[in-house]
C-alpha positions as a printed NumPy array, in Angstrom:
array([[ 66.535, 146.195, 127.943],
       [ 65.56 , 147.342, 124.415],
       [ 62.778, 145.421, 122.604],
       [ 64.302, 143.609, 119.761],
       [ 61.075, 142.424, 118.388],
       [ 61.919, 138.854, 118.706],
       [ 59.06 , 136.978, 120.495],
       [ 61.018, 133.701, 120.552],
       [ 58.501, 132.019, 118.242],
       [ 58.83 , 130.331, 114.998],
       [ 58.573, 131.909, 111.548],
       [ 57.756, 130.345, 108.149],
       [ 60.359, 130.696, 105.428],
       [ 59.756, 129.958, 101.831],
       [ 61.581, 127.099, 100.493],
       [ 63.828, 128.061,  97.442],
       [ 62.642, 126.579,  94.319],
       [ 65.055, 124.169,  92.425],
       [ 67.078, 126.077,  90.068],
       [ 67.164, 123.359,  87.313],
       [ 64.029, 121.387,  86.778],
       [ 65.447, 118.622,  84.406],
       [ 68.958, 117.459,  85.034],
       [ 71.276, 114.507,  84.321],
       [ 74.43 , 113.728,  86.002],
       [ 77.082, 111.212,  84.832],
       [ 79.51 , 109.249,  87.036],
       [ 82.372, 108.418,  84.502],
       [ 84.701, 105.417,  84.639],
       [ 86.98 , 104.18 ,  81.908],
       [ 84.567, 101.873,  80.068],
       [ 81.163, 102.933,  81.181],
       [ 79.204, 105.848,  82.973],
       [ 76.479, 105.708,  85.604],
       [ 73.779, 108.057,  84.569],
       [ 71.189, 109.684,  86.884],
       [ 68.261, 111.565,  85.399],
       [ 65.917, 113.643,  87.617],
       [ 62.883, 115.263,  86.199],
       [ 59.5  , 116.685,  87.73 ],
       [ 56.742, 114.147,  88.364],
       [ 54.093, 114.505,  85.609],
       [ 51.123, 113.981,  87.908],
       [ 52.395, 115.036,  91.281],
       [ 53.545, 118.604,  91.585],
       [ 56.505, 119.003,  93.714],
       [ 57.608, 115.372,  93.207],
       [ 60.585, 114.232,  91.187],
       [ 61.242, 111.066,  89.072],
       [ 64.671, 109.749,  89.291],
       [ 66.117, 106.978,  87.014],
       [ 69.631, 105.673,  87.3  ],
       [ 71.207, 103.493,  84.727],
       [ 74.533, 102.504,  83.315],
       [ 75.675, 103.132,  79.781],
       [ 78.77 , 101.967,  78.112],
       [ 81.391, 104.595,  76.861],
       [ 81.061, 103.958,  73.027],
       [ 80.163, 106.552,  70.57 ],
       [ 76.948, 104.988,  69.522],
       [ 75.877, 104.394,  73.245],
       [ 76.599, 108.034,  74.156],
       [ 74.571, 109.386,  71.159],
       [ 71.824, 107.156,  72.219],
       [ 72.073, 108.565,  75.668],
       [ 71.968, 112.024,  74.167],
       [ 68.583, 111.074,  72.327],
       [ 67.112, 109.75 ,  75.494],
       [ 68.034, 112.942,  77.511],
       [ 66.692, 115.084,  74.77 ],
       [ 63.296, 113.207,  74.833],
       [ 63.256, 113.748,  78.732],
       [ 63.697, 117.346,  78.128],
       [ 66.936, 117.512,  80.146],
       [ 68.486, 120.923,  80.124],
       [ 71.694, 120.377,  81.803],
       [ 74.033, 117.433,  82.016],
       [ 76.875, 117.464,  84.606],
       [ 80.014, 115.162,  84.911],
       [ 83.191, 115.142,  86.879],
       [ 86.579, 115.785,  85.295],
       [ 87.779, 112.202,  85.66 ],
       [ 91.058, 111.789,  83.706],
       [ 90.281, 112.14 ,  80.008],
       [ 87.245, 109.818,  80.129],
       [ 84.831, 112.611,  80.325],
       [ 85.722, 113.863,  76.85 ],
       [ 83.604, 111.556,  74.725],
       [ 80.469, 112.157,  76.894],
       [ 80.951, 115.956,  77.005],
       [ 81.748, 116.521,  73.257],
       [ 79.179, 113.965,  71.913],
       [ 76.333, 115.216,  74.158],
       [ 77.207, 118.728,  73.512],
       [ 77.168, 118.091,  69.661],
       [ 73.494, 117.132,  70.142],
       [ 72.619, 120.484,  71.542],
       [ 72.692, 119.656,  75.251],
       [ 74.165, 121.887,  77.807],
       [ 77.039, 120.099,  79.529],
       [ 78.75 , 121.193,  82.788],
       [ 82.373, 119.547,  83.523],
       [ 82.73 , 120.123,  87.262],
       [ 85.939, 119.571,  89.344],
       [ 85.966, 116.706,  91.555],
       [ 87.45 , 118.599,  94.239],
       [ 84.599, 121.053,  94.385],
       [ 82.178, 118.224,  94.621],
       [ 84.087, 116.644,  97.474],
       [ 83.966, 119.803,  99.421],
       [ 80.146, 119.471,  99.709],
       [ 79.287, 117.429, 102.846],
       [ 77.58 , 114.075, 102.496],
       [ 79.186, 112.884,  99.341],
       [ 78.387, 109.081,  98.926],
       [ 80.974, 106.504,  97.824],
       [ 79.302, 104.399,  95.12 ],
       [ 78.963, 105.025,  91.525],
       [ 75.184, 104.814,  91.662],
       [ 74.814, 107.221,  94.578],
       [ 77.563, 109.575,  93.264],
       [ 75.39 , 110.112,  90.119],
       [ 72.496, 110.736,  92.225],
       [ 74.473, 113.19 ,  94.328],
       [ 75.818, 115.049,  91.338],
       [ 72.351, 115.499,  89.95 ],
       [ 70.95 , 116.626,  93.196],
       [ 73.686, 119.234,  93.579],
       [ 73.076, 120.497,  89.948],
       [ 69.429, 120.934,  90.346],
       [ 70.074, 123.035,  93.464],
       [ 72.553, 125.247,  91.883],
       [ 75.445, 124.182,  94.117],
       [ 77.974, 123.54 ,  91.434],
       [ 79.848, 125.726,  89.141],
       [ 81.251, 124.62 ,  85.715],
       [ 84.91 , 124.29 ,  84.821],
       [ 86.121, 126.073,  81.627],
       [ 86.185, 123.874,  78.656],
       [ 87.729, 125.63 ,  75.599],
       [ 85.74 , 125.914,  72.414],
       [ 86.255, 123.387,  69.653],
       [ 88.479, 125.79 ,  67.492],
       [ 90.788, 126.364,  70.661],
       [ 90.767, 122.603,  71.465],
       [ 91.856, 121.783,  68.024],
       [ 94.711, 124.382,  68.068],
       [ 95.833, 123.01 ,  71.44 ],
       [ 95.913, 119.331,  70.106],
       [ 97.909, 120.73 ,  67.193],
       [100.537, 122.488,  69.312],
       [100.86 , 119.784,  71.898],
       [101.404, 117.367,  68.965],
       [104.074, 119.543,  67.539],
       [105.792, 119.843,  70.905],
       [105.924, 116.168,  71.338],
       [107.08 , 115.573,  67.767],
       [109.932, 118.239,  68.148],
       [111.009, 116.622,  71.685],
       [111.074, 113.289,  69.889],
       [113.173, 114.706,  66.971],
       [115.604, 116.195,  69.317],
       [115.891, 113.053,  71.237],
       [116.622, 110.982,  68.145],
       [119.185, 113.512,  66.972],
       [120.968, 113.4  ,  70.264],
       [120.95 , 109.469,  70.074],
       [122.208, 109.579,  66.585],
       [125.301, 111.907,  67.803],
       [126.098, 109.446,  70.609],
       [126.144, 106.471,  68.354],
       [128.666, 108.404,  65.979],
       [130.722, 109.332,  68.872],
       [130.766, 105.715,  70.064],
       [132.053, 104.726,  66.624],
       [134.791, 107.515,  66.933],
       [133.23 , 109.481,  64.175],
       [133.594, 112.935,  65.23 ],
       [131.321, 114.619,  62.566],
       [129.674, 116.94 ,  65.18 ],
       [133.104, 118.546,  65.939],
       [133.574, 119.886,  62.425],
       [130.072, 120.411,  61.223],
       [127.66 , 122.709,  63.177],
       [124.65 , 120.83 ,  62.104],
       [125.082, 117.146,  61.312],
       [121.621, 117.049,  60.015],
       [122.04 , 119.812,  57.615],
       [122.516, 118.968,  53.557],
       [126.052, 117.961,  54.038],
       [125.553, 116.063,  57.259],
       [122.699, 114.084,  56.025],
       [124.448, 113.067,  52.76 ],
       [127.329, 111.786,  54.864],
       [124.949, 109.94 ,  57.369],
       [122.937, 108.35 ,  54.321],
       [126.285, 107.181,  52.705],
       [127.412, 105.672,  56.185],
       [124.015, 103.791,  56.347],
       [124.424, 102.538,  52.686],
       [127.892, 101.077,  53.851],
       [130.441, 103.687,  52.716],
       [133.432, 103.662,  54.924],
       [136.016, 105.55 ,  52.961],
       [136.624, 108.96 ,  55.037],
       [137.694, 110.584,  51.759],
       [134.762, 109.543,  49.896],
       [132.439, 110.714,  52.841],
       [134.314, 113.992,  52.837],
       [133.667, 114.468,  49.044],
       [129.945, 114.724,  49.944],
       [130.314, 118.01 ,  51.762],
       [128.815, 121.115,  50.022],
       [130.49 , 124.539,  49.753],
       [128.95 , 125.966,  52.88 ],
       [131.059, 123.688,  55.127],
       [133.951, 125.71 ,  56.555],
       [136.108, 122.78 ,  57.578],
       [138.766, 121.645,  55.069],
       [138.45 , 118.333,  53.218],
       [141.396, 116.833,  55.12 ],
       [139.807, 117.78 ,  58.51 ],
       [136.56 , 116.201,  57.394],
       [138.187, 113.144,  56.349],
       [140.046, 112.992,  59.764],
       [136.644, 113.475,  61.697],
       [135.09 , 110.737,  59.59 ],
       [137.984, 108.229,  60.128],
       [136.47 , 105.396,  62.571],
       [138.8  , 104.186,  65.22 ],
       [140.017, 100.443,  64.877]])
């Protein structure tokens, strides 16, 4: 049998140094966050000092937390993507110059040994961070976030506008006012004028039809008939 060089004895393996010396992790809830700070011991090389404490999720408290972490020399703050509760922590701490990592809770759960309490969860996150066992999720820069907020708000408002238009048309149909069958857009200039007159109390089909502008293709009599309410 060929000699493999394996004598069956033990061999010494150097322990990998921690990748991040000064870290903080936050287990975030709706109204508060459990913070774990881990930094090197000042007098005992190789030892670490750990402090775990709770902080409320107000802007003032988070900014105070930022000052504390800066004083501790923390270089990386990690938090899980919990609903939208992470945003105040992430953006306020980031605004103070701290490097913030948002990590996917699924990635953290895939690491064996995950504890179950808020306090232990924060410690667990900190330990994973200092050993380089987590990867950050992509958080868009501020200009992109602002653009997303604007486009989402516009999409919501457009949806709401369409919903209210459909509801208005249904109300007209329920009142036997067939305005949408003779005008392509009942919210155009002519349609709005007629709707405003109806809201003001005008009930005469002829008077309402007189409000039509020249762009309306339907005849005056057709408009008046469509605006005639059922008894």
